[in-house]
C-alpha positions, 0 to 999 in steps of 0.5 A: 233525227226523227224521220216521221216528218217528210220535212226531215228529209230536206237538204238530203240528196241521193247518190249515183249508186243504184242499189244504195238509192233503192235501199234508202227508199226501202228503209224509209218506207220499211212499214208501207206495203203499198210501195212498188219497186220495179227493176227495169233493164232498158233495151237499146244502147242506154247501158244503165239499169233502172228502178222504178218507184210508185205507190200502188193505188195512187198511179194510173197503171195504164199510164205508167205502162205506156209512158215509162215501162213499155218505152224503156223495155222496147227502147232502140235509140242509141245514146251518145255522151249525154247523162243517162237520166237526161237521155231517158227524159228527153228521148225515151219516156212518153210522159207529158211531165218529167222533171229531174231532181237529186233532192230526196225531199222532192222525190219523196213528195212526188212519190207520195202525191202519186208521181212515179220516181225512176232511179237511173244507175250512175246518175245522182239525180232521179226522174219524177214522172207525173202518173197520178191516177187516184179515184175521185168522187167526181163532180156533183151538186153539193147537197147543202147548196142546191139551187133551183137554177144555175150550175149543178157542179161542185168542187172535188176532194182533189185540189188539182181538180178543183183549181181546174174547175175554178180556172174553167170559170175564169179563163184569164191569165190574171188568175193567180194560184200559189201553192203552200204545204200545211201540216207537219205530218200531212204535208197537205197541198193548199192553193191560194187563188185570187185575181192579181188585178182586183185582190188587195195586196195587203189582204193576200200578204196578211193571209200568207203571214197567218198561214205561215204561223200555222203549226199543226200535225195535219190539215185535213179541212179548211175549218182547221185553218179557218179556226186559227187564222180568222179574226175574233175566233170566239165570236158567234159570227164567222169571219171566213166563208166556205162554200163547195160551189165553183161559181160562188168562188169565181164570183167572189174572186171577181169582187176582189176576194181571196179563196183558199183551196185545200187538198182532201176537202170540197170545201173552199174558204173565201175571205174577206167575209162580211156579215151581209153575205150570211143573207145572200143565196146562190139563187139570188143571182140566177133568178129574176132580181125582183124575186131575189129581192124579196127572198133576201129581204125575208132572210133579214126579217127572219134573222130578227124574228128567229132571235127576238120572238121568244124573248119578246114573248117572254118579256111581254107575258112576264114583265110587260103584260100591260102592253098586250091587248086585254083579249090576247092577255086573257087568252094566253093566260087561259092557255097556260092554265094547268102547265106545271112549268114557269114561262122561262123553263117552258121556253127553254125546254121547247128550244132544247127539243127543237134543237134535238129534233133539228140535229137528229134530222141532220144526222140521220139518213136523209129520208129517215131524218125528214120523216123524224123531223116532221112526224116528231115535231107534230106528235111530240108538240101535240101530245105536250100540249094535250098533257098540259106540259107546255102551252100552245102559245109557247109551242107556236112562238118557239116553232115559228122562231125555229122555222124562221132560223132555217131561212139563214142556214149560214147563221144557224149556230149563231141564231141558237145562242143569240136566241137563248141570250135574248131569252135570258135577258128578257127574263131578267128585265123584260123589254128592256132586257131585249133592247139591251141584248140587241144593242150588245149584239149590234156593238159587237158586229160593228167592232168586228173586222175580217182581215182588216175589213170592217165586217158591217161596212157595206151595211153602213154605206150611204152611197146608193151604188154600195147598197145595190147588193145588200138588202136586195139584189138590184139588176145586173146592169145597175151594179157597176161597182165592186164591194166597198173593201175593193179600192181598185178602180176597175168597175164591174162594167161600163169601163173604168 
């Protein structure tokens, strides 16, 4: 039998022989040098030797000494007829959380997650004490989700801390937190969080069903899960959301969504995820509603400008130039004089250069990346125009398209592909090609779902109440109904 998966130790138990139990753990971790084995001869009338097992670097040594080692060594209590393990757990140890188990699988799981295991002579059960104490990054504001006003905290890589941060936001017993294990080798803790009275039982069941079908060696980030369980996995538009902000997750749960917190990553997955969420910003709910409404309208406008402007410019200059005013057509023609490439090649090259500069700016250290993006764009653009490699109007069009796309960071990947798709369609059929491309994109969006919820259902709602947090953010006192996918009759405010 393979012994490299922890699940291979299920349905196995330890014995009452202390030496054989210790030898078993030494054999399992024969090539793991961070396992620590401490032999303890307890004081008092315990009359049973003990062996303490823990992983160095994953426990709080001070807590271990004060709650387990010191109480055992300095024990003076007199044991009656009760089992030695029960006596130690109830009368000796100071640890706040002590469980008793003879299951080898449970003991290994606790040991690998920062708990300490105490083997007691003559007992076929061991004690698992909570002594977790690994270092964490600490609470800080997510660099990619900074806000002008509002909370400055983000999730931590330790899932337990992330769950605690979420519970601090939602101090209600209605918050349900269910744990599952993912990954044959990583055996990673995963927490499914939702509000029992608001979340759809169908969505929760569907999520659990899809997770149960996962068969992976290791799960290190929520994207591992998202790619396997999301609807339309080949679509450019994502149907599961991710965030590192507890306030955003808490707000989603209050609308009836479900969150997935994975140990080892600060990113939290939320679902169902709708198309309109791509245009919502964290600042929308911390600034005045009038200011937030303007920002949201601009994001919708920038989405269409970003994907449409290069293709539309190409269509008007290559196929449908008669639609342009005569002075503008003459100006564009004069600017293109001496450029060796066709308009299509020129457009594609500029889009490629812009994407290279953007990606380089993201991957470089923050200070260097900003300087490279700004200086590189100015220098390369100016030099290319002066060398007559590209025309100034095309450079302006592509640059404006790229800048508009930065307004919607959640659609960055999709915008790049859609822009190229519309450029190709415009080259083939002019304005007719642009219209056809937009219809194809709209048709795809209208047929998509996220865990059984219509992906664009909120955009098509005719009810005024359902539109108060879509194209603009209405005042809080007017938004009394939750999103359309939440059929629960409990309102946001104003009673039932």
